C-alpha positions as CSV (number, residue, x, y, z in Angstrom):
1,M,0.0,0.0,0.0
2,R,1.3,3.5,-0.8
3,K,2.2,6.1,1.8
4,M,-0.7,8.3,2.9
5,K,-0.4,11.7,4.5
6,N,-3.2,11.1,7.0
7,P,-4.0,7.4,7.0
8,E,-6.9,6.0,8.9
9,F,-4.9,2.9,9.8
10,I,-1.3,2.1,10.6
11,A,0.0,-1.5,10.2
12,V,3.1,-3.4,10.9
13,K,4.0,-7.0,9.9
14,A,3.7,-9.2,13.0
15,S,3.2,-12.6,14.5
16,W,0.8,-13.0,17.4
17,E,0.5,-15.8,19.9
18,N,0.2,-19.1,18.0
19,K,-1.2,-17.5,14.8
20,E,0.6,-17.3,11.5
21,D,2.3,-14.2,10.2
22,G,-0.1,-11.2,9.7
23,Y,-0.4,-7.6,10.7
24,M,-0.8,-5.6,13.9
25,L,-3.4,-3.0,12.9
26,M,-4.0,0.3,14.6
27,Q,-7.0,2.5,13.8
28,L,-6.5,6.3,14.3
29,R,-9.1,8.8,15.1
30,G,-9.2,12.2,13.4
31,N,-7.3,13.7,16.3
32,G,-4.5,11.2,15.9
33,Q,-5.5,9.1,18.9
34,I,-5.9,5.3,18.8
35,A,-9.4,3.9,18.4
36,V,-8.7,0.2,17.9
37,E,-5.6,-2.0,17.9
38,Q,-5.9,-5.6,16.7
39,W,-4.1,-8.4,14.9
40,T,-5.3,-9.4,11.4
41,K,-4.2,-12.0,8.9
42,S,-4.7,-9.8,5.9
43,L,-5.3,-6.1,5.1
44,D,-7.4,-6.8,2.1
45,F,-10.7,-6.0,3.9
46,L,-9.6,-2.4,4.2
47,K,-9.8,-2.0,0.5
48,D,-13.3,-3.4,0.5
49,I,-14.5,-0.8,3.0
50,G,-12.5,2.0,1.3
51,K,-10.1,2.7,4.2
52,T,-6.6,4.1,3.9
53,C,-3.6,2.3,5.6
54,E,0.1,2.9,5.9
55,I,2.5,0.0,6.5
56,V,5.4,1.1,8.7
57,S,8.4,-0.5,10.5
58,V,8.3,-1.8,14.1
59,D,10.1,1.2,15.5
60,E,7.8,3.6,13.6
61,Y,4.7,1.7,14.8
62,N,5.8,1.8,18.4
63,A,6.6,5.5,18.2
64,I,3.3,6.4,16.6
65,K,1.5,4.3,19.2
66,E,3.3,6.0,22.0
67,N,2.6,9.5,20.7
68,A,-0.9,8.8,19.5
69,V,-2.4,7.2,22.5
70,S,-4.4,9.5,24.8
71,P,-4.4,9.0,28.6
72,E,-7.9,7.6,28.3
73,A,-6.9,5.2,25.5
74,K,-3.8,4.1,27.4
75,A,-6.0,3.2,30.4
76,V,-8.2,1.1,28.2
77,I,-5.3,-0.7,26.6
78,S,-3.7,-1.2,30.0
79,N,-6.9,-2.5,31.5
80,N,-7.4,-5.0,28.6
81,K,-3.9,-6.3,29.1
82,Q,-4.3,-6.5,32.8
83,T,-7.5,-8.5,32.3
84,S,-5.6,-11.2,30.5
85,E,-2.9,-11.2,33.1
86,D,-5.5,-11.2,35.9
87,K,-7.2,-14.3,34.4
88,V,-3.9,-16.2,34.5
89,K,-3.1,-14.9,38.0
90,E,-6.6,-15.9,39.3
91,I,-6.2,-19.4,38.0
92,T,-2.7,-19.8,39.3
93,D,-3.8,-18.5,42.7
94,K,-6.5,-21.2,42.7
95,L,-3.9,-23.8,41.8
96,E,-1.8,-22.9,44.7
97,Q,-4.7,-23.2,47.1
98,G,-5.7,-26.4,45.4
99,I,-2.3,-27.9,46.0
100,K,-2.4,-27.0,49.7
101,D,-5.9,-28.6,50.0
102,L,-5.0,-31.6,47.9
103,F,-3.3,-33.7,50.5
104,E,-6.4,-34.9,52.3
105,S,-6.8,-38.6,51.9
106,E,-10.0,-38.6,49.7
107,K,-9.2,-35.4,47.8
108,Y,-5.8,-36.9,46.9
109,K,-7.3,-40.2,45.8
110,N,-9.9,-38.3,43.7
111,Y,-7.1,-36.2,42.0
112,L,-5.1,-39.4,41.1
113,K,-8.3,-40.8,39.5
114,V,-8.6,-37.7,37.4
115,M,-4.9,-37.8,36.5
116,S,-5.3,-41.5,35.4
117,R,-7.6,-40.2,32.7
118,F,-5.6,-37.1,31.8
119,H,-2.0,-38.4,32.3
120,N,-0.7,-36.6,29.3
121,Y,-1.8,-33.3,30.7
122,S,0.4,-31.2,32.9
123,F,0.1,-31.4,36.7
124,N,-1.4,-27.9,36.7
125,N,-4.1,-28.7,34.2
126,S,-5.0,-32.2,35.6
127,L,-5.4,-30.5,39.0
128,L,-7.6,-27.7,37.5
129,I,-9.8,-30.3,35.8
130,A,-10.1,-32.3,39.1
131,M,-11.0,-29.1,41.0
132,Q,-13.7,-28.0,38.5
133,K,-15.1,-31.3,37.2
134,P,-13.7,-34.4,38.9
135,D,-15.9,-36.8,36.9
136,A,-14.5,-35.5,33.6
137,T,-13.2,-38.3,31.3
138,Y,-12.3,-36.5,28.0
139,V,-12.1,-32.8,27.3
140,A,-11.7,-30.6,24.2
141,G,-12.3,-27.0,23.2
142,Y,-15.7,-25.8,21.9
143,T,-14.6,-25.7,18.3
144,S,-12.6,-28.9,18.5
145,W,-15.7,-30.8,19.5
146,E,-17.5,-29.7,16.4
147,K,-14.6,-29.8,14.0
148,N,-12.8,-33.0,15.1
149,F,-15.5,-35.1,16.7
150,D,-18.8,-34.0,15.0
151,R,-20.2,-33.1,18.5
152,H,-21.4,-29.8,19.9
153,V,-21.5,-28.4,23.4
154,Q,-25.0,-28.5,25.0
155,K,-26.6,-25.2,25.7
156,G,-25.9,-23.8,29.2
157,Q,-22.9,-25.9,30.0
158,K,-20.2,-24.3,32.1
159,G,-16.7,-24.8,30.7
160,I,-13.5,-26.0,32.5
161,R,-10.8,-23.3,32.6
162,I,-7.2,-24.6,32.1
163,L,-3.9,-23.0,31.0
164,A,-2.7,-23.2,27.4
165,P,0.6,-22.2,25.9
166,S,0.5,-18.8,24.3
167,P,4.0,-17.8,23.2
168,Y,4.6,-14.6,21.3
169,K,7.5,-13.3,19.2
170,I,9.4,-10.1,19.5
171,K,12.3,-8.5,17.7
172,K,15.5,-8.2,19.8
173,D,18.8,-6.4,19.1
174,V,21.7,-8.7,19.8
175,N,25.4,-9.0,18.9
176,K,26.0,-10.6,15.5
177,V,27.7,-14.0,16.1
178,D,30.0,-15.9,13.6
179,P,28.3,-19.3,13.0
180,N,31.6,-21.1,12.8
181,T,33.5,-19.6,15.8
182,Q,30.4,-18.6,17.9
183,Q,32.3,-15.3,18.6
184,P,30.9,-11.8,18.1
185,V,31.5,-10.3,14.6
186,L,33.4,-7.0,15.0
187,G,33.0,-3.9,12.8
188,R,35.7,-1.7,11.4
189,D,35.6,0.3,14.7
190,G,36.3,-2.8,16.7
191,N,32.8,-2.9,18.2
192,P,30.5,-5.9,17.9
193,L,28.0,-5.6,15.0
194,R,24.4,-5.7,15.9
195,E,21.5,-7.5,14.3
196,Q,17.8,-8.0,14.9
197,V,16.6,-11.5,15.7
198,E,13.1,-12.9,16.4
199,V,12.8,-14.3,19.9
200,T,9.9,-16.4,21.1
201,I,8.7,-15.5,24.6
202,P,7.0,-18.3,26.6
203,A,3.6,-17.3,28.0
204,Y,0.2,-18.8,29.0
205,K,-3.4,-17.9,28.6
206,V,-6.6,-19.2,30.1
207,T,-8.7,-21.3,27.8
208,T,-12.0,-23.2,28.2
209,V,-12.6,-26.8,27.5
210,F,-15.7,-29.0,27.9
211,D,-16.0,-32.7,29.0
212,V,-17.6,-35.2,26.6
213,S,-20.5,-35.5,29.0
214,Q,-21.3,-31.8,28.3
215,T,-21.6,-32.5,24.5
216,E,-23.9,-34.5,22.2
217,G,-23.5,-35.8,18.7
218,R,-21.6,-38.6,17.0
219,K,-20.6,-41.4,19.4
220,L,-17.0,-41.5,20.4
221,P,-14.9,-44.7,20.1
222,E,-13.8,-46.4,23.3
223,I,-10.9,-44.4,24.8
224,V,-9.8,-46.7,27.6
225,S,-10.3,-50.4,27.9
226,D,-10.1,-52.2,31.2
227,L,-7.7,-55.0,31.9
228,Q,-9.4,-58.3,31.1
229,N,-10.1,-60.4,34.3
230,D,-8.8,-63.6,32.7
231,V,-5.5,-65.5,32.7
232,E,-4.8,-64.5,29.1
233,G,-5.3,-60.8,29.8
234,Y,-3.2,-61.0,32.9
235,S,-0.4,-62.7,31.0
236,R,-0.3,-60.1,28.3
237,F,-0.3,-57.3,30.9
238,M,2.6,-58.9,32.9
239,E,4.6,-59.3,29.6
240,A,4.0,-55.6,28.9
241,L,5.2,-54.7,32.4
242,K,8.4,-56.7,31.9
243,V,9.0,-54.8,28.7
244,V,8.5,-51.4,30.5
245,S,10.6,-52.3,33.6
246,P,14.2,-51.1,33.4
247,V,15.2,-54.3,35.4
248,P,14.3,-58.0,35.3
249,I,11.2,-59.1,37.3
250,E,11.2,-62.5,39.2
251,A,8.7,-64.3,41.4
252,R,10.3,-65.8,44.6
253,P,9.2,-66.9,48.0
254,I,9.3,-63.9,50.4
255,E,9.2,-64.3,54.2
256,G,7.0,-61.9,56.2
257,G,4.3,-59.5,55.0
258,S,6.2,-57.9,52.1
259,H,4.6,-58.3,48.7
260,G,7.8,-57.4,46.8
261,Y,10.9,-55.2,46.7
262,Y,13.4,-53.6,44.4
263,H,16.9,-54.9,45.0
264,L,19.2,-51.9,44.5
265,E,22.5,-53.9,44.3
266,D,21.3,-56.7,42.0
267,K,19.1,-54.4,39.9
268,M,16.1,-56.7,40.1
269,I,12.5,-56.6,41.1
270,V,11.4,-59.5,43.3
271,I,7.6,-60.3,43.6
272,K,6.2,-62.7,46.2
273,E,5.0,-66.0,44.8
274,G,1.4,-67.2,45.1
275,M,-0.3,-63.8,45.3
276,S,-3.5,-63.0,43.4
277,Q,-3.2,-61.7,39.8
278,Q,-4.4,-58.3,40.9
279,Q,-2.0,-58.0,43.8
280,T,0.9,-59.2,41.6
281,L,0.2,-56.5,39.0
282,K,-0.1,-53.8,41.7
283,T,3.1,-54.8,43.4
284,C,5.0,-55.0,40.0
285,I,3.9,-51.4,39.1
286,H,4.9,-50.1,42.5
287,E,8.4,-51.6,42.3
288,I,8.8,-50.5,38.7
289,A,8.1,-46.9,39.8
290,H,10.9,-47.3,42.5
291,A,13.3,-48.7,39.8
292,I,12.5,-45.8,37.4
293,L,12.7,-43.1,40.0
294,H,14.8,-44.0,43.0
295,D,17.7,-46.1,41.8
296,K,20.8,-44.4,43.2
297,D,22.7,-45.1,39.9
298,T,20.1,-44.8,37.1
299,G,16.9,-43.3,38.6
300,K,15.3,-40.1,37.4
301,E,15.9,-38.6,40.9
302,K,19.4,-40.1,41.4
303,D,21.0,-36.6,41.8
304,N,18.5,-35.6,44.4
305,L,17.0,-38.7,46.0
306,P,14.0,-37.9,48.2
307,D,13.5,-39.2,51.7
308,R,12.0,-42.7,52.3
309,R,8.4,-41.4,52.9
310,T,8.5,-39.4,49.7
311,K,9.7,-42.4,47.8
312,E,6.8,-44.5,49.1
313,V,4.2,-41.7,48.3
314,E,5.6,-41.4,44.8
315,A,5.7,-45.1,44.0
316,E,2.2,-45.8,45.6
317,S,0.7,-42.8,43.8
318,V,2.1,-43.9,40.4
319,A,0.8,-47.5,41.0
320,Y,-2.7,-46.2,42.0
321,T,-2.9,-44.0,38.9
322,I,-1.9,-46.8,36.6
323,C,-4.3,-49.2,38.2
324,Q,-7.1,-46.7,37.8
325,H,-6.3,-46.2,34.1
326,F,-6.4,-49.9,33.3
327,G,-9.3,-50.8,35.5
328,I,-7.3,-52.9,38.0
329,D,-9.1,-53.1,41.4
330,S,-7.6,-50.4,43.6
331,S,-10.2,-50.3,46.4
332,D,-7.6,-51.3,49.0
333,Y,-5.4,-48.2,48.4
334,S,-5.4,-45.8,51.2
335,F,-3.7,-42.4,51.3
336,G,-4.4,-41.4,54.9
337,Y,-0.7,-40.8,55.4
338,V,-0.3,-38.1,52.7
339,A,-1.5,-35.3,55.0
340,G,1.3,-36.0,57.4
341,W,3.8,-36.4,54.6
342,S,2.9,-33.1,53.0
343,S,2.8,-31.2,56.3
344,G,5.7,-28.7,56.5
345,K,6.8,-29.1,52.9
346,K,7.2,-26.1,50.7
347,L,4.8,-25.6,47.8
348,E,7.7,-26.1,45.2
349,E,8.6,-29.4,46.9
350,L,5.0,-30.7,46.6
351,K,4.7,-29.5,43.0
352,T,8.0,-31.3,42.2
353,S,6.7,-34.6,43.6
354,M,3.4,-34.2,41.9
355,N,5.1,-33.5,38.5
356,T,7.3,-36.6,39.1
357,I,4.2,-38.8,39.8
358,R,2.3,-37.5,36.8
359,S,5.2,-37.8,34.3
360,T,6.2,-41.3,35.6
361,A,2.7,-42.6,35.5
362,S,2.2,-41.2,32.0
363,E,5.4,-42.8,30.8
364,I,4.5,-46.2,32.1
365,I,0.9,-46.0,30.8
366,N,2.0,-45.0,27.3
367,S,4.7,-47.7,27.2
368,V,2.3,-50.5,28.5
369,E,-0.4,-49.4,26.0
370,M,2.1,-49.5,23.1
371,S,3.4,-53.0,24.2
372,L,-0.2,-54.3,24.5
373,Y,-1.0,-52.9,21.1
374,K,2.0,-54.6,19.5
375,A,1.1,-57.9,21.2
376,K,-2.5,-57.6,19.9
377,E,-1.1,-57.0,16.4
378,Q,1.1,-60.1,16.6
379,I,-1.9,-62.2,17.7
380,M,-4.0,-60.9,14.8
381,E,-1.1,-61.6,12.4
382,K,-1.0,-65.2,13.7
383,V,-4.8,-65.6,13.4
384,N,-4.8,-64.2,9.9
385,E,-2.0,-66.6,8.9
386,Q,-3.9,-69.5,10.3
387,V,-7.0,-68.5,8.4
388,K,-5.0,-68.2,5.2
389,T,-3.3,-71.6,5.8
390,T,-6.8,-73.2,6.4
391,E,-8.2,-71.6,3.2
392,R,-5.2,-72.9,1.2
393,T,-5.7,-76.4,2.6
394,I,-9.4,-76.4,1.8
395,M,-8.7,-75.2,-1.8
396,V,-6.0,-77.9,-2.4
397,K,-7.7,-80.9,-0.7
398,P,-10.1,-82.8,-3.1
399,E,-13.6,-83.6,-1.9
400,P,-14.4,-87.3,-1.7
401,A,-16.6,-88.5,-4.5
402,S,-20.0,-89.8,-3.6
403,E,-22.1,-92.4,-5.5
404,M,-24.3,-89.6,-6.8
405,D,-21.2,-87.9,-8.3
406,E,-19.9,-91.0,-10.1
407,P,-20.2,-90.6,-13.9
408,K,-22.9,-92.6,-15.7
409,I,-21.8,-95.0,-18.5
410,K,-24.3,-95.2,-21.3
411,V,-24.3,-98.6,-23.0
412,H,-26.8,-99.5,-25.8
413,G,-28.9,-96.6,-24.8
414,R,-29.2,-97.6,-21.2
415,H,-27.5,-96.3,-18.1
416,H,-25.4,-98.7,-15.9
């Protein structure tokens, strides 16, 4: 667009949040003050409505904005920006309070149930879902339900507010660096040359999602299938756990009341012989969590091993979450001790443990599901091969001839 003396709009090329490249557009009143500032993908609509626009540089845009904005307009812009920040602050304040209230036995158990369904979500968002709609099973945004699932949100439903990444890009002046030496490039005067680079700033915004129970439309496929309560299902699940485990798993006689243990020196999980299938699975998952997290040589937390009580809370919470996800009976789990464990701990310590529990449970769930899926594929391949073999046998093997099928010999006009 050509330069105008008194344009009605000023625009600068810009990226905004997670949108593609477009323009930041500023509408000016007759007195030079800002009426509207917004991001737009294209400026073509201005031609259609007969408006004049001037495209300027970032520096020019910022200078015009600073000089054009009246005190009243500045207040409006400031308030709008504050509103967005306030929303994030409000929800993070609720999160902090939620974490403090979380460690009551039943609340903690209910949170782990929610996390078992949303194990790929961050700790913050799974806790926000648990606080607002603890019976939620599958969530998505308003538009996503319509576009991706052919379902729509029912009228009058209240959404669940969670945090979503909302990074934005800015131009930043930095020293020019030689790509080979990684040293600053110097000018003739001996000073480092400067260049503008685009930098992504991490940020978050509040977004609203809805649970499947708040929508209607096309039926969803089954999202989670429970572990089969038969020997075959148990065997496949145990094989999947052995694949996931970082160390071998063996069943042995164990004296006393212990169901199993992780041997730090021998790098082995030992499970008590003769237990029920359900108890064997639960013990395996508990000890796998110890092996992944608390091994002094290879564990995730090897550089900062927690105290013994924290180790048990983490392993038991991981086991409960995984059992919930796969439908393994978990009615005997009790978390009455978490209140005492959490007492006196700093918020950051608690968040660290909860993030550890979430990420470890998610890692094991995803790995087990992948292993079960591969096992199912192998079984289907064997079945298909057996079917093909049977079909080939049927096609090759001749049918026995019956008397009715024997050819008739015609002699002298008569059949014999």
